[in-house]
Backbone as ProteinMPNN parsed JSONL, in Angstrom:
{"seq_chain_A": "MLSLVKTAEEISITEHHKRVRALRCVVSDDPSVQLHHCKGGSMVELLGAAGNPGVGKKVSDWLVIPLNWRYHTGDFGIDNGQGPYKDKAAWEAAFGTQVGHLVQVSLALGYDVFHRAGYPTIRMPHLQHLHGRD", "coords_chain_A": {"N_chain_A": [[-127.03, -126.371, 3.185], [-126.843, -129.832, 2.81], [-128.392, -131.727, 0.304], [-130.257, -134.712, 0.29], [-131.691, -135.76, -1.722], [-131.54, -136.894, -4.967], [-131.053, -135.491, -8.206], [-132.437, -136.278, -11.447], [-130.315, -136.334, -13.226], [-128.2, -137.008, -11.62], [-128.439, -139.645, -10.971], [-127.085, -142.798, -11.298], [-126.601, -145.366, -13.837], [-126.489, -147.863, -12.658], [-127.779, -147.411, -10.216], [-130.256, -146.683, -11.251], [-131.111, -149.131, -12.407], [-131.321, -150.618, -10.049], [-133.425, -149.263, -8.834], [-135.499, -149.742, -10.673], [-135.689, -152.519, -10.465], [-136.777, -152.65, -7.941], [-139.387, -152.05, -8.339], [-142.697, -153.32, -9.051], [-143.784, -155.995, -11.242], [-144.762, -154.825, -14.398], [-146.812, -155.981, -15.76], [-148.033, -158.121, -14.266], [-148.003, -157.291, -11.626], [-146.442, -158.6, -9.825], [-143.952, -158.946, -7.286], [-141.479, -160.11, -7.803], [-139.04, -159.658, -10.087], [-137.436, -159.295, -13.332], [-135.16, -157.426, -15.38], [-136.201, -156.052, -18.393], [-134.936, -155.118, -21.448], [-136.205, -152.779, -23.494], [-137.184, -153.098, -26.837], [-137.963, -153.178, -30.359], [-141.333, -153.633, -31.694], [-143.514, -151.265, -30.288], [-141.42, -149.597, -29.696], [-140.013, -149.218, -32.038], [-141.881, -147.776, -33.466], [-141.755, -145.399, -32.025], [-138.973, -144.669, -31.946], [-137.947, -145.207, -34.436], [-135.561, -146.813, -36.54], [-133.665, -146.956, -34.517], [-135.012, -148.047, -32.436], [-134.957, -150.748, -32.681], [-132.298, -152.283, -32.636], [-131.137, -154.675, -33.542], [-130.313, -158.234, -33.517], [-129.083, -159.479, -30.483], [-128.294, -157.012, -29.643], [-128.983, -154.123, -27.682], [-131.252, -151.441, -26.888], [-131.091, -148.564, -25.071], [-129.619, -148.771, -21.808], [-131.153, -147.406, -20.014], [-133.731, -147.763, -20.789], [-135.53, -149.8, -19.618], [-137.839, -152.208, -18.281], [-139.638, -153.57, -15.479], [-140.243, -156.974, -15.341], [-141.937, -159.931, -14.462], [-140.477, -163.186, -14.542], [-142.076, -164.905, -16.064], [-143.357, -163.291, -17.94], [-141.23, -162.217, -19.175], [-139.135, -164.085, -20.105], [-140.381, -166.464, -19.897], [-143.243, -168.677, -20.34], [-145.12, -166.81, -21.286], [-143.494, -164.947, -22.321], [-141.979, -161.957, -23.55], [-139.538, -162.095, -24.703], [-139.135, -164.745, -25.499], [-139.881, -165.845, -27.955], [-141.667, -167.878, -28.603], [-144.702, -169.812, -28.244], [-147.937, -168.235, -27.599], [-147.246, -165.58, -27.945], [-145.311, -164.8, -30.008], [-144.112, -162.676, -31.248], [-143.22, -159.184, -30.802], [-145.379, -157.472, -31.32], [-147.698, -159.045, -30.883], [-147.356, -159.661, -28.171], [-147.407, -157.074, -27.048], [-150.003, -156.32, -27.746], [-151.459, -157.953, -26.085], [-150.469, -157.39, -23.471], [-149.866, -154.7, -23.128], [-148.076, -151.809, -24.36], [-144.518, -151.524, -24.782], [-143.529, -148.934, -24.739], [-145.591, -147.615, -23.361], [-145.315, -148.917, -20.887], [-142.778, -148.008, -20.187], [-143.355, -145.336, -19.76], [-144.937, -145.632, -17.472], [-142.941, -146.577, -15.711], [-141.25, -144.332, -15.65], [-142.959, -142.464, -14.408], [-143.307, -143.726, -11.926], [-140.72, -143.608, -10.924], [-140.085, -140.952, -10.995], [-138.6, -139.535, -12.881], [-137.78, -138.855, -16.323], [-137.254, -141.483, -18.332], [-136.752, -141.685, -21.041], [-135.548, -139.276, -21.674], [-133.225, -139.531, -20.088], [-132.084, -141.619, -21.473], [-131.023, -140.427, -23.641], [-132.707, -139.253, -25.467], [-133.825, -136.486, -25.689], [-135.644, -135.023, -27.167], [-137.946, -136.438, -27.315], [-140.975, -136.088, -26.04], [-143.201, -137.016, -23.851], [-146.553, -136.456, -23.176], [-147.574, -137.223, -20.638], [-145.358, -137.098, -19.068], [-144.411, -134.548, -18.854], [-144.38, -132.941, -16.525], [-142.18, -133.883, -15.182], [-139.892, -132.823, -16.234], [-138.793, -130.524, -15.166], [-137.259, -131.496, -13.196], [-135.046, -132.673, -14.238]], "CA_chain_A": [[-127.439, -127.669, 3.676], [-126.687, -130.9, 1.826], [-129.651, -132.393, -0.054], [-130.138, -136.155, 0.113], [-132.478, -136.113, -2.892], [-130.752, -136.78, -6.191], [-131.759, -135.126, -9.431], [-132.38, -137.346, -12.447], [-128.982, -136.342, -13.826], [-127.238, -137.551, -10.659], [-128.689, -141.074, -10.774], [-126.263, -143.632, -12.183], [-127.325, -146.469, -14.473], [-126.575, -148.927, -11.649], [-128.85, -147.028, -9.296], [-131.507, -146.762, -12.01], [-131.496, -150.546, -12.473], [-131.74, -151.006, -8.705], [-134.75, -148.662, -8.617], [-136.472, -150.453, -11.505], [-135.864, -153.851, -9.851], [-137.597, -152.495, -6.731], [-140.781, -151.91, -8.758], [-143.408, -154.57, -9.313], [-143.965, -156.321, -12.654], [-145.724, -153.927, -15.037], [-147.916, -156.782, -16.29], [-148.728, -158.942, -13.271], [-147.879, -156.679, -10.304], [-145.649, -159.502, -8.986], [-142.752, -158.259, -6.813], [-140.274, -160.779, -8.288], [-138.889, -159.162, -11.459], [-136.199, -159.223, -14.099], [-135.176, -156.244, -16.225], [-136.348, -156.275, -19.835], [-134.521, -154.001, -22.295], [-137.264, -152.581, -24.489], [-136.839, -152.885, -28.24], [-138.961, -153.734, -31.259], [-142.713, -153.242, -31.444], [-143.799, -149.843, -30.114], [-140.159, -148.851, -29.636], [-139.693, -148.844, -33.423], [-142.81, -146.687, -33.8], [-141.297, -144.187, -31.347], [-137.575, -144.316, -32.197], [-137.515, -145.617, -35.763], [-134.6, -147.916, -36.567], [-132.959, -147.0, -33.235], [-135.835, -148.812, -31.512], [-134.724, -152.183, -32.877], [-130.93, -152.276, -33.137], [-130.692, -155.944, -34.104], [-130.16, -159.388, -32.641], [-127.968, -159.415, -29.56], [-128.016, -155.626, -29.271], [-130.081, -153.52, -26.947], [-131.391, -150.001, -27.026], [-130.348, -147.973, -23.967], [-129.798, -149.381, -20.491], [-132.166, -146.627, -19.302], [-135.052, -148.142, -21.29], [-135.833, -151.123, -19.076], [-139.06, -152.333, -17.494], [-139.622, -154.749, -14.612], [-141.157, -158.043, -15.734], [-141.81, -161.243, -13.843], [-139.835, -164.087, -15.521], [-143.081, -165.506, -16.948], [-143.65, -162.336, -19.014], [-139.969, -161.826, -19.788], [-138.571, -165.187, -20.891], [-141.175, -167.667, -19.636], [-144.239, -169.114, -21.32], [-145.772, -165.636, -21.872], [-142.383, -164.001, -22.417], [-141.748, -161.069, -24.691], [-138.245, -162.462, -25.291], [-138.912, -166.174, -25.714], [-140.089, -166.19, -29.357], [-142.477, -169.082, -28.74], [-146.027, -169.72, -27.629], [-148.912, -167.356, -28.217], [-146.707, -164.231, -28.13], [-144.051, -165.042, -30.717], [-143.487, -161.42, -31.65], [-143.476, -158.055, -29.912], [-146.722, -156.923, -31.57], [-148.681, -159.898, -30.198], [-147.158, -159.475, -26.73], [-147.887, -155.743, -26.683], [-151.467, -156.305, -27.863], [-152.005, -158.659, -24.923], [-149.995, -156.936, -22.164], [-149.534, -153.277, -23.138], [-146.874, -151.488, -25.13], [-143.283, -151.255, -24.053], [-143.469, -147.48, -24.536], [-146.506, -147.323, -22.263], [-144.716, -149.4, -19.639], [-141.675, -147.099, -19.859], [-143.99, -144.152, -19.182], [-145.269, -146.05, -16.1], [-141.691, -146.621, -14.946], [-140.835, -142.934, -15.454], [-143.833, -141.861, -13.399], [-143.02, -144.346, -10.638], [-139.388, -143.213, -10.454], [-140.006, -139.5, -10.894], [-137.766, -138.935, -13.913], [-138.086, -139.29, -17.683], [-136.227, -142.433, -18.772], [-136.422, -141.392, -22.442], [-134.575, -138.188, -21.603], [-131.972, -140.094, -19.564], [-131.525, -142.508, -22.502], [-130.439, -139.635, -24.718], [-133.753, -138.838, -26.404], [-134.47, -135.323, -25.059], [-136.716, -134.456, -27.988], [-139.161, -137.217, -27.105], [-141.69, -135.493, -24.913], [-144.471, -137.663, -23.596], [-147.411, -135.541, -22.392], [-147.715, -137.694, -19.261], [-144.095, -136.915, -18.345], [-144.006, -133.139, -18.93], [-144.124, -132.391, -15.195], [-140.911, -134.393, -14.669], [-138.756, -132.205, -16.898], [-138.166, -129.534, -14.297], [-136.385, -132.222, -12.257], [-133.865, -133.162, -14.959]], "C_chain_A": [[-127.363, -128.691, 2.54], [-128.033, -131.58, 1.573], [-129.401, -133.881, -0.273], [-130.921, -136.646, -1.102], [-131.625, -135.878, -4.132], [-131.634, -136.307, -7.337], [-131.628, -136.287, -10.405], [-130.982, -137.454, -13.048], [-127.932, -136.955, -12.906], [-127.388, -139.055, -10.441], [-127.871, -141.866, -11.786], [-127.116, -144.739, -12.798], [-127.472, -147.629, -13.49], [-127.707, -148.634, -10.669], [-130.21, -147.089, -9.987], [-132.002, -148.207, -12.069], [-131.974, -151.047, -11.106], [-133.157, -150.481, -8.422], [-135.823, -149.387, -9.432], [-136.735, -151.85, -10.935], [-136.729, -153.797, -8.592], [-139.081, -152.305, -7.06], [-141.401, -153.288, -8.965], [-143.533, -154.766, -10.826], [-145.051, -155.43, -13.249], [-146.917, -154.673, -15.626], [-148.718, -157.437, -15.166], [-148.748, -158.362, -11.862], [-147.126, -157.583, -9.322], [-144.383, -158.767, -8.534], [-141.435, -158.88, -7.302], [-140.092, -160.435, -9.769], [-137.483, -159.343, -12.011], [-136.291, -157.942, -14.929], [-135.269, -156.659, -17.688], [-135.918, -155.005, -20.553], [-135.517, -153.884, -23.439], [-136.687, -152.345, -25.876], [-137.882, -153.583, -29.101], [-140.35, -153.22, -30.93], [-142.898, -151.738, -31.366], [-142.536, -148.988, -30.034], [-139.739, -148.4, -31.035], [-140.603, -147.702, -33.858], [-142.326, -145.365, -33.217], [-139.919, -143.735, -31.818], [-137.095, -144.628, -33.615], [-136.54, -146.777, -35.658], [-133.836, -148.051, -35.245], [-133.726, -147.833, -32.207], [-135.707, -150.311, -31.667], [-133.335, -152.371, -33.476], [-130.404, -153.597, -33.692], [-130.494, -157.017, -33.047], [-128.917, -159.228, -31.765], [-127.587, -158.013, -29.131], [-129.224, -155.074, -28.541], [-130.137, -152.024, -27.229], [-130.567, -149.412, -25.881], [-130.611, -148.734, -22.675], [-130.81, -148.616, -19.637], [-133.573, -147.088, -19.664], [-135.371, -149.579, -20.916], [-137.128, -151.076, -18.271], [-138.965, -153.582, -16.62], [-140.684, -155.762, -15.045], [-140.888, -159.292, -14.898], [-141.255, -162.173, -14.92], [-140.843, -164.644, -16.522], [-143.383, -164.608, -18.156], [-142.39, -161.846, -19.715], [-139.434, -162.933, -20.694], [-139.346, -166.488, -20.718], [-142.226, -167.929, -20.703], [-145.045, -167.978, -21.936], [-144.745, -164.552, -22.194], [-142.274, -163.233, -23.706], [-140.457, -161.463, -25.413], [-138.072, -163.954, -25.558], [-139.155, -166.622, -27.148], [-140.901, -167.437, -29.6], [-143.865, -168.822, -28.158], [-146.92, -168.708, -28.315], [-148.379, -165.956, -28.52], [-145.336, -164.3, -28.779], [-143.355, -163.751, -31.142], [-143.93, -160.299, -30.716], [-144.887, -157.499, -30.089], [-147.793, -157.733, -30.836], [-148.573, -159.723, -28.686], [-147.725, -158.133, -26.285], [-149.406, -155.632, -26.79], [-152.11, -156.953, -26.633], [-151.681, -157.978, -23.593], [-149.642, -155.456, -22.076], [-148.226, -153.022, -23.856], [-145.669, -151.251, -24.225], [-143.152, -149.759, -23.771], [-144.38, -147.079, -23.379], [-145.959, -147.763, -20.919], [-143.53, -148.527, -19.219], [-142.212, -145.791, -19.278], [-144.363, -144.446, -17.728], [-144.032, -146.024, -15.21], [-141.211, -145.2, -14.649], [-141.652, -142.272, -14.359], [-143.544, -142.419, -12.01], [-141.697, -143.855, -10.054], [-139.218, -141.706, -10.314], [-139.04, -138.833, -11.843], [-138.055, -139.601, -15.25], [-136.97, -140.196, -18.206], [-135.845, -142.209, -20.232], [-135.371, -140.28, -22.501], [-133.221, -138.711, -21.132], [-131.3, -141.006, -20.596], [-130.928, -141.743, -23.673], [-131.428, -139.234, -25.791], [-134.5, -137.632, -25.831], [-135.601, -134.721, -25.882], [-138.009, -135.254, -27.897], [-139.82, -136.669, -25.851], [-143.06, -136.134, -24.812], [-145.331, -136.72, -22.75], [-147.523, -135.935, -20.917], [-146.475, -137.416, -18.406], [-143.649, -135.46, -18.282], [-143.639, -132.574, -17.555], [-142.787, -132.86, -14.602], [-139.711, -133.611, -15.195], [-138.091, -131.1, -16.096], [-137.195, -130.177, -13.324], [-135.109, -132.705, -12.918], [-132.669, -132.255, -14.756]], "O_chain_A": [[-127.792, -128.406, 1.422], [-128.729, -131.962, 2.514], [-128.442, -134.262, -0.945], [-130.826, -137.817, -1.47], [-131.062, -134.8, -4.319], [-132.806, -136.671, -7.428], [-130.801, -137.178, -10.209], [-130.52, -138.555, -13.345], [-126.876, -137.379, -13.376], [-126.544, -139.67, -9.79], [-127.96, -141.626, -12.991], [-128.221, -145.013, -12.331], [-128.498, -148.31, -13.499], [-128.496, -149.519, -10.338], [-131.201, -147.499, -9.382], [-133.175, -148.475, -11.81], [-132.93, -151.817, -11.028], [-133.981, -151.185, -7.838], [-136.927, -149.618, -8.94], [-137.877, -152.31, -10.925], [-137.347, -154.796, -8.222], [-139.932, -152.388, -6.175], [-140.695, -154.293, -9.042], [-143.403, -153.813, -11.595], [-146.132, -155.294, -12.675], [-147.929, -154.055, -15.958], [-149.943, -157.319, -15.123], [-149.441, -158.888, -10.99], [-147.17, -157.35, -8.114], [-143.793, -158.033, -9.327], [-140.387, -158.239, -7.222], [-140.884, -160.861, -10.61], [-136.506, -159.515, -11.282], [-137.388, -157.43, -15.155], [-134.511, -157.508, -18.157], [-136.468, -153.933, -20.301], [-135.648, -154.797, -24.254], [-135.812, -151.5, -26.064], [-138.597, -154.469, -28.632], [-140.52, -152.451, -29.983], [-142.487, -151.011, -32.271], [-142.587, -147.782, -30.279], [-139.173, -147.319, -31.195], [-140.162, -146.772, -34.533], [-142.473, -144.32, -33.851], [-139.711, -142.547, -32.065], [-135.947, -144.338, -33.953], [-136.679, -147.631, -34.782], [-133.406, -149.15, -34.893], [-133.148, -148.275, -31.214], [-136.277, -151.071, -30.883], [-133.2, -152.593, -34.68], [-129.314, -153.624, -34.264], [-130.506, -156.745, -31.847], [-127.839, -158.885, -32.252], [-126.659, -157.836, -28.342], [-130.352, -155.513, -28.763], [-129.187, -151.432, -27.742], [-129.396, -149.77, -25.755], [-131.698, -149.276, -22.475], [-131.277, -149.143, -18.628], [-134.515, -146.826, -18.916], [-135.47, -150.457, -21.773], [-137.471, -150.06, -17.667], [-138.286, -154.543, -16.981], [-141.871, -155.443, -15.108], [-139.736, -159.654, -14.662], [-141.535, -161.97, -16.102], [-140.514, -164.836, -17.693], [-143.633, -165.101, -19.256], [-142.465, -161.145, -20.725], [-139.297, -162.743, -21.903], [-139.003, -167.502, -21.327], [-142.107, -167.457, -21.834], [-145.609, -168.157, -23.016], [-145.093, -163.379, -22.323], [-142.45, -163.771, -24.799], [-140.306, -161.192, -26.604], [-136.952, -164.393, -25.822], [-138.679, -167.69, -27.534], [-140.84, -168.009, -30.688], [-144.148, -167.739, -27.647], [-146.697, -168.359, -29.474], [-149.004, -165.216, -29.281], [-144.331, -163.912, -28.184], [-142.146, -163.74, -31.369], [-144.881, -160.443, -29.948], [-145.522, -157.097, -29.114], [-148.698, -157.156, -30.232], [-149.59, -159.647, -27.996], [-148.432, -158.049, -25.281], [-150.028, -154.919, -26.003], [-153.184, -156.538, -26.2], [-152.51, -157.978, -22.682], [-149.162, -155.004, -21.037], [-147.373, -153.904, -23.951], [-145.796, -150.838, -23.073], [-142.714, -149.363, -22.69], [-143.985, -146.295, -22.516], [-146.121, -147.062, -19.92], [-143.303, -148.328, -18.026], [-141.586, -145.204, -18.396], [-144.137, -143.614, -16.85], [-144.073, -145.511, -14.092], [-140.812, -144.901, -13.524], [-141.105, -141.599, -13.486], [-143.538, -141.676, -11.028], [-141.565, -143.705, -8.839], [-138.327, -141.235, -9.607], [-138.686, -137.672, -11.639], [-138.509, -140.744, -15.311], [-135.868, -139.727, -18.489], [-134.718, -142.516, -20.623], [-134.425, -140.347, -23.286], [-132.187, -138.373, -21.709], [-130.077, -141.148, -20.589], [-130.385, -142.348, -24.597], [-131.032, -138.909, -26.91], [-135.685, -137.74, -25.517], [-136.43, -133.985, -25.348], [-139.056, -134.794, -28.353], [-139.285, -136.776, -24.748], [-143.963, -135.83, -25.592], [-144.876, -136.239, -21.713], [-147.562, -135.066, -20.045], [-146.529, -137.489, -17.179], [-142.601, -135.168, -17.707], [-142.683, -131.807, -17.44], [-142.317, -132.287, -13.619], [-138.616, -133.73, -14.646], [-136.928, -130.779, -16.338], [-136.394, -129.485, -12.694], [-134.176, -133.11, -12.224], [-131.594, -132.522, -15.294]]}, "name": "protein", "num_of_chains": 1, "seq": "MLSLVKTAEEISITEHHKRVRALRCVVSDDPSVQLHHCKGGSMVELLGAAGNPGVGKKVSDWLVIPLNWRYHTGDFGIDNGQGPYKDKAAWEAAFGTQVGHLVQVSLALGYDVFHRAGYPTIRMPHLQHLHGRD"}
């Protein structure tokens, strides 16, 4: 019998982005979202230099979180470089870490986004139960 359920390995990056866009903003719970590619801040703590590849470069397309425009590029935006949250550390202190939000996304989607991004050695305790699905 043909299974209609896809394993994490069968999900394409396009489908992953579609699934993340269907989630609500991880900060405000607003249904209108943009995808934020996580880098800097807590990502550097987790991935070292790979967590902040430089200006104009992104980490992996798998490491995205849904943010309402206001928290992405708007007046409270992690990517606007202005206002009260000029850097990733200030934004994360106010709204939660990018790593923590990626864990939320993984739990909501049912697969480990760190593993899909090519970091199989990163094992978050909260995501251990998802690894049998990879």
